[in-house]
Wavefront OBJ file of the C-alpha trace (Angstrom):
o trace
v 206.888 -138.396 158.787
v 206.955 -134.751 159.848
v 203.670 -132.969 160.400
v 202.316 -131.180 157.307
v 202.744 -127.442 157.058
v 199.893 -125.014 156.334
v 201.071 -124.595 152.724
v 199.786 -128.068 151.845
v 196.099 -128.840 151.703
v 194.666 -131.547 153.938
v 191.803 -133.391 152.229
v 189.492 -136.103 153.530
v 187.576 -138.880 151.785
v 184.962 -141.253 153.086
v 185.386 -145.005 152.775
v 184.688 -146.382 149.257
v 185.202 -142.963 147.620
v 187.274 -142.676 144.430
v 190.269 -140.376 144.936
v 191.909 -140.669 141.529
v 190.685 -142.469 138.397
v 192.813 -144.375 135.877
v 193.079 -142.583 132.548
v 192.158 -139.159 133.943
v 194.147 -136.369 132.335
v 195.383 -133.083 133.779
v 196.002 -134.393 137.296
v 198.529 -131.964 138.830
v 198.087 -133.181 142.426
v 199.536 -136.195 144.216
v 198.772 -137.414 147.723
v 200.509 -138.635 150.877
v 198.409 -140.706 153.274
v 198.133 -139.177 156.774
v 195.494 -141.442 158.290
v 193.549 -144.477 157.100
v 194.089 -146.825 154.175
v 193.564 -146.637 150.418
v 193.524 -149.266 147.679
v 195.285 -148.945 144.311
v 193.355 -150.579 141.451
v 194.472 -151.127 137.862
v 191.873 -151.831 135.200
v 194.642 -152.995 132.877
v 196.990 -154.992 135.144
v 200.444 -155.786 133.802
v 202.911 -158.575 134.511
v 204.571 -158.241 137.910
v 202.072 -155.687 139.229
v 199.598 -156.463 141.986
v 196.266 -155.180 140.608
v 195.129 -154.376 144.176
v 197.669 -152.718 146.491
v 196.832 -151.310 149.929
v 198.619 -148.147 151.115
v 198.728 -146.626 154.600
v 200.166 -143.628 156.492
v 203.363 -142.278 154.912
v 202.670 -143.898 151.534
v 202.052 -141.817 148.407
v 200.140 -142.145 145.151
v 199.428 -140.146 142.000
v 203.023 -138.899 141.727
v 203.635 -140.351 138.241
v 200.725 -138.499 136.622
v 201.280 -135.258 138.560
v 205.008 -134.953 137.868
v 204.980 -136.255 134.272
v 201.829 -134.281 133.301
v 200.421 -137.477 131.800
v 197.202 -139.427 132.367
v 196.698 -141.465 135.548
v 197.974 -145.055 135.327
v 195.914 -146.260 138.291
v 192.734 -145.682 140.261
v 192.758 -145.215 144.028
v 189.803 -145.669 146.388
v 189.482 -145.090 150.125
v 189.303 -148.371 152.035
v 188.544 -146.477 155.236
v 187.859 -142.839 155.999
v 191.169 -141.214 155.058
v 193.049 -137.964 155.596
v 195.541 -137.041 152.863
v 198.186 -134.382 152.241
v 197.512 -132.979 148.775
v 200.646 -131.680 147.016
v 200.523 -129.839 143.709
v 203.432 -130.574 141.372
v 204.652 -126.966 141.606
v 204.884 -127.330 145.413
v 207.306 -130.223 145.175
v 210.394 -128.106 145.832
v 208.814 -126.831 149.052
v 207.979 -130.384 150.126
v 211.594 -131.472 149.565
v 213.040 -128.617 151.591
v 210.723 -129.336 154.511
v 210.724 -133.118 154.335
v 213.666 -134.513 152.359
v 212.986 -138.142 153.469
v 209.682 -138.079 151.564
v 211.499 -137.125 148.360
v 214.125 -139.826 148.946
v 211.408 -142.411 149.562
v 209.722 -141.501 146.273
v 213.014 -141.546 144.366
v 214.069 -144.944 145.757
v 210.648 -146.483 145.158
v 210.543 -145.147 141.605
v 214.018 -146.425 140.797
v 213.076 -149.892 142.057
v 209.818 -149.860 140.117
v 211.490 -148.682 136.918
v 214.128 -151.405 137.060
v 211.384 -153.996 137.660
v 209.411 -152.703 134.671
v 212.525 -152.620 132.456
v 213.409 -156.231 133.272
v 209.845 -157.380 132.577
v 209.718 -155.492 129.269
v 213.037 -157.022 128.181
v 211.830 -160.505 129.135
v 208.549 -160.135 127.239
v 210.012 -158.330 124.223
v 213.060 -160.527 123.676
v 212.524 -164.239 124.147
v 215.936 -164.874 125.639
v 215.658 -161.749 127.778
v 218.692 -159.725 128.704
v 221.824 -161.327 130.084
v 221.808 -161.681 133.872
v 223.321 -158.953 136.040
v 226.691 -160.682 136.164
v 230.143 -159.064 136.034
v 231.315 -161.875 133.743
v 229.128 -160.241 131.099
v 231.762 -157.489 130.862
v 233.973 -159.995 129.042
v 231.165 -160.893 126.619
v 230.531 -157.187 125.997
v 234.194 -156.615 125.214
v 234.168 -159.521 122.764
v 231.031 -158.144 121.117
v 232.577 -154.706 120.674
v 235.814 -156.237 119.380
v 233.896 -158.150 116.701
v 232.009 -154.956 115.812
v 235.264 -153.005 115.501
v 234.428 -150.644 118.366
v 237.857 -150.733 119.939
v 237.456 -147.971 122.533
v 234.332 -149.637 123.896
v 236.025 -153.029 123.766
v 239.089 -151.791 125.679
v 236.951 -150.119 128.344
v 234.963 -153.332 128.922
v 238.171 -155.431 129.116
v 239.678 -152.992 131.646
v 236.457 -152.959 133.666
v 236.505 -156.764 133.738
v 240.013 -156.760 135.209
v 239.066 -154.099 137.753
v 235.966 -155.821 139.070
v 236.957 -159.463 138.548
v 240.722 -159.601 139.237
v 240.461 -163.363 139.811
v 238.052 -164.014 136.937
v 238.527 -166.993 134.627
v 239.270 -164.772 131.610
v 241.901 -162.593 133.322
v 244.940 -163.919 131.434
v 243.107 -163.845 128.123
v 242.013 -160.236 128.736
v 245.518 -159.103 129.722
v 246.952 -160.641 126.559
v 244.325 -158.995 124.368
v 244.895 -155.577 125.951
v 248.649 -155.980 125.438
v 248.057 -156.833 121.766
v 245.894 -153.709 121.494
v 248.683 -151.651 123.052
v 246.642 -150.636 126.090
v 247.205 -150.807 129.838
v 245.206 -153.335 131.897
v 243.901 -150.670 134.283
v 240.999 -148.302 133.743
v 242.158 -144.663 133.730
v 242.010 -143.148 137.220
v 239.015 -140.924 137.941
v 239.217 -138.204 140.553
v 235.895 -138.829 142.286
v 236.209 -135.588 144.266
v 235.990 -133.683 140.996
v 232.304 -133.239 140.220
v 232.750 -131.758 136.732
v 233.905 -134.336 134.179
v 234.641 -134.065 130.478
v 234.537 -136.853 127.875
v 235.669 -136.734 124.281
v 233.495 -137.965 121.417
v 232.878 -141.729 121.664
v 234.351 -141.857 125.179
v 232.753 -144.444 127.473
v 231.225 -142.881 130.594
v 230.166 -146.275 131.961
v 229.222 -149.648 130.533
v 226.427 -152.083 131.147
v 226.942 -154.464 134.135
v 229.569 -152.173 135.679
v 228.908 -151.263 139.339
v 227.625 -147.703 139.590
v 228.523 -145.060 142.133
v 227.365 -141.848 140.472
v 224.547 -140.280 138.527
v 225.246 -137.593 135.940
v 223.665 -134.364 134.769
v 224.656 -133.269 131.268
v 226.110 -129.752 131.349
v 226.843 -129.605 127.604
v 226.833 -132.013 124.686
v 224.964 -135.277 124.172
v 225.149 -138.827 125.579
v 224.057 -142.005 123.808
v 222.454 -144.724 125.970
v 222.539 -148.271 124.580
v 222.065 -151.876 125.663
v 223.136 -155.211 124.165
v 220.143 -157.502 123.676
v 220.351 -160.852 121.900
v 223.892 -159.932 120.769
v 222.646 -156.743 119.120
v 223.392 -153.251 120.387
v 220.108 -151.364 120.759
v 220.200 -147.586 121.126
v 217.728 -146.618 123.852
v 218.082 -142.837 123.820
v 220.202 -139.806 122.966
v 220.229 -137.434 125.954
v 220.804 -133.685 125.827
v 221.918 -130.828 128.049
v 220.076 -130.868 131.366
v 219.170 -134.565 131.178
v 219.988 -136.936 134.043
v 221.291 -140.467 133.554
v 222.870 -143.244 135.609
v 220.475 -142.644 138.500
v 219.321 -146.266 138.712
v 222.664 -147.627 139.874
v 223.217 -145.209 142.732
v 219.656 -145.460 143.996
v 219.252 -149.226 144.230
v 222.866 -150.473 144.366
v 222.534 -152.543 141.196
v 224.902 -152.771 138.206
v 224.457 -150.386 135.303
v 221.492 -151.499 133.194
v 222.847 -149.869 130.010
v 225.971 -148.206 128.617
v 226.543 -144.448 128.299
v 228.872 -143.058 125.632
v 229.721 -139.456 124.710
v 228.001 -138.414 121.477
v 230.382 -135.643 120.588
v 232.383 -133.879 123.312
v 230.388 -133.762 126.528
v 230.638 -132.217 129.994
v 228.760 -133.746 132.931
v 228.212 -133.091 136.627
v 228.789 -136.259 138.688
v 226.823 -136.823 141.901
v 227.746 -139.782 144.104
v 225.842 -141.709 146.748
v 227.572 -139.915 149.593
v 226.509 -136.405 148.569
v 223.248 -137.255 146.803
v 220.830 -136.765 149.704
v 222.580 -133.583 150.840
v 222.419 -132.196 147.319
v 218.718 -133.068 147.082
v 218.070 -131.029 150.232
v 220.324 -128.138 149.187
v 219.042 -128.098 145.603
v 215.388 -129.218 145.598
v 215.223 -128.514 141.881
v 217.513 -131.539 141.391
v 215.062 -133.876 143.139
v 212.160 -132.280 141.289
v 213.894 -132.857 137.959
v 214.889 -136.406 138.902
v 211.396 -137.383 140.064
v 209.893 -135.777 136.961
v 212.313 -137.837 134.843
v 211.540 -141.050 136.743
v 207.796 -140.330 136.531
v 207.978 -139.939 132.755
v 210.019 -143.141 132.437
v 207.655 -145.113 134.677
v 204.627 -143.810 132.757
v 206.224 -144.873 129.470
v 207.331 -148.266 130.859
v 203.852 -148.924 132.259
v 202.331 -148.092 128.878
v 204.802 -150.439 127.177
v 203.904 -153.254 129.551
v 200.188 -152.607 129.120
v 200.731 -152.694 125.347
v 202.472 -156.076 125.591
v 199.416 -157.431 127.418
v 197.173 -156.748 124.382
v 196.726 -160.026 122.515
v 195.531 -158.591 119.189
v 198.426 -157.099 117.167
v 196.044 -154.541 115.652
v 195.221 -153.441 119.187
v 198.905 -153.046 119.964
v 199.288 -150.792 116.914
v 196.324 -148.633 117.971
v 197.572 -148.466 121.570
v 201.084 -147.471 120.453
v 199.698 -144.638 118.341
v 197.541 -143.376 121.202
v 200.488 -143.522 123.626
v 202.568 -141.441 121.191
v 199.870 -138.776 121.201
v 199.751 -138.807 125.013
v 203.547 -138.590 125.307
v 203.505 -135.509 123.105
v 200.780 -134.011 125.323
v 198.234 -133.870 122.548
v 194.760 -132.725 123.541
v 192.677 -135.891 123.685
v 189.017 -135.462 122.791
v 186.252 -136.016 120.211
v 187.028 -134.911 116.659
v 190.541 -133.775 117.603
v 192.886 -134.465 114.632
v 196.501 -135.498 115.097
v 199.532 -136.438 112.987
v 201.795 -139.100 114.506
v 204.804 -138.173 112.323
v 205.620 -141.840 111.702
v 204.718 -144.298 108.959
v 203.573 -147.915 108.809
v 207.119 -149.325 108.948
v 207.996 -147.367 112.105
v 204.874 -148.307 114.070
v 205.242 -151.981 113.117
v 208.817 -151.926 114.375
v 207.711 -150.313 117.620
v 205.362 -153.212 118.376
v 207.761 -155.937 117.223
v 206.066 -156.678 113.876
v 207.725 -157.021 110.458
v 207.014 -154.537 107.673
v 206.670 -156.802 104.627
v 204.965 -159.587 106.570
v 202.620 -157.706 108.916
v 201.743 -154.404 107.249
v 198.387 -155.879 106.206
v 197.417 -155.873 109.908
v 197.850 -152.104 110.053
v 196.009 -151.487 106.773
v 193.107 -153.689 107.901
v 192.961 -151.710 111.168
v 192.817 -148.433 109.228
v 190.231 -149.774 106.781
v 187.958 -150.825 109.655
v 188.452 -147.551 111.550
v 188.095 -144.719 109.072
v 189.353 -142.120 111.548
v 192.842 -143.612 111.006
v 194.634 -143.146 107.683
v 198.022 -142.926 105.978
v 198.689 -139.669 104.168
v 202.023 -139.008 102.403
v 203.482 -142.020 104.266
v 202.504 -140.504 107.636
v 199.847 -141.978 109.936
v 197.133 -139.519 110.932
v 193.834 -139.549 112.793
v 190.810 -137.302 112.490
v 189.539 -138.172 115.981
v 191.744 -138.872 119.006
v 188.603 -139.417 121.073
v 187.571 -142.387 118.918
v 191.124 -143.744 119.007
v 191.044 -143.599 122.808
v 187.776 -145.586 122.867
v 189.224 -148.139 120.439
v 192.281 -148.625 122.672
v 190.081 -149.031 125.747
v 188.136 -151.732 123.894
v 191.313 -153.670 123.037
v 192.526 -153.487 126.639
v 189.200 -154.788 127.966
v 189.168 -157.638 125.447
v 192.717 -158.609 126.445
v 191.792 -158.647 130.149
v 188.790 -160.834 129.289
v 190.981 -163.193 127.215
v 193.472 -163.428 130.083
v 190.695 -164.420 132.523
v 189.464 -167.094 130.096
v 192.998 -168.537 129.731
v 193.265 -168.788 133.497
l 1 2 3 4 5 6 7 8 9 10 11 12 13 14 15 16 17 18 19 20 21 22 23 24 25 26 27 28 29 30 31 32 33 34 35 36 37 38 39 40 41 42 43 44 45 46 47 48 49 50 51 52 53 54 55 56 57 58 59 60 61 62 63 64 65 66 67 68 69 70 71 72 73 74 75 76 77 78 79 80 81 82 83 84 85 86 87 88 89 90 91 92 93 94 95 96 97 98 99 100 101 102 103 104 105 106 107 108 109 110 111 112 113 114 115 116 117 118 119 120 121 122 123 124 125 126 127 128 129 130 131 132 133 134 135 136 137 138 139 140 141 142 143 144 145 146 147 148 149 150 151 152 153 154 155 156 157 158 159 160 161 162 163 164 165 166 167 168 169 170 171 172 173 174 175 176 177 178 179 180 181 182 183 184 185 186 187 188 189 190 191 192 193 194 195 196 197 198 199 200 201 202 203 204 205 206 207 208 209 210 211 212 213 214 215 216 217 218 219 220 221 222 223 224 225 226 227 228 229 230 231 232 233 234 235 236 237 238 239 240 241 242 243 244 245 246 247 248 249 250 251 252 253 254 255 256 257 258 259 260 261 262 263 264 265 266 267 268 269 270 271 272 273 274 275 276 277 278 279 280 281 282 283 284 285 286 287 288 289 290 291 292 293 294 295 296 297 298 299 300 301 302 303 304 305 306 307 308 309 310 311 312 313 314 315 316 317 318 319 320 321 322 323 324 325 326 327 328 329 330 331 332 333 334 335 336 337 338 339 340 341 342 343 344 345 346 347 348 349 350 351 352 353 354 355 356 357 358 359 360 361 362 363 364 365 366 367 368 369 370 371 372 373 374 375 376 377 378 379 380 381 382 383 384 385 386 387 388 389 390 391 392 393 394 395 396 397 398 399 400 401 402 403 404 405 406
């Protein structure tokens, strides 16, 4: 790694010192290790995460909290005397211009971590998990869309199947079905040298399981992101102008993990693998935006995984409410009131519970903790500080239960 420039602070810590603390808010600085070793510790470990990770020269930590402006999701202590490069989030563009490989390392690591988290969440949330990353799933997607009457999506998936599996076992069946639908077997040609692309309402930009070569930045319009889980199409997000999507495929060479469809007419800027690193260097604001996006997604995914580790469903409800407040950058502190803008039915759905069957769990939680209430069908709290302490209690109890089970 290139030597640090004077614009970045060099800080030192003695062995066994805490550098960052899990849960700390307002942490605008992240660190790159120059000399020595540090240990990453998680008080609330999640599935697939090593609760104790050792980092050395060239490694980084604290990026998620600094770039997403959220609370720390880990603690870090100095294993030895260490020298660190301290980078404030508003210096990130300067860092990229002077050391693009550092930005690329962060982006690639984040994309890998986010995919890992997403797969674990899907496995824990849906008993059968998602379908494997297999091109044959394009055929199953097409059949699903056909049965749902979504013909444009169905046709795209059939054509993608023929493109990527020309010797697949369903080839003749797919060709016959496309002929019956009056459509050609080939996907429409895309001029990959043309960076600006336009899609009409309901047009498929890419579908789940399809190999990915580009990420996209929305120039105008909206894009709907969805995924088929347990034979149901689940809408994950509606993205707006300025949002980035499709980055996972080009960063880790894996198939698309979800489908993207135009929600109204949309214009996007396409960036492929070949020009991605050059564009990051030429336009550091792109990397800053992408790492901010990935940081926010990783923070949210980590919180989801931590929530799934809570054994008490009442604890999962409390934790979900607190995470909503954090996501909306609410000031967390004693006697701070907050309205969550959702009702009992919505929060139960968010934690995988059923309204008519499980709403008594939520009401019992509110009855026991008077700082939580439902007012005009909206959940509110009179004290975010007490809610934070309640959530910490549930996490500690779950960690204790996990140790007992082992």
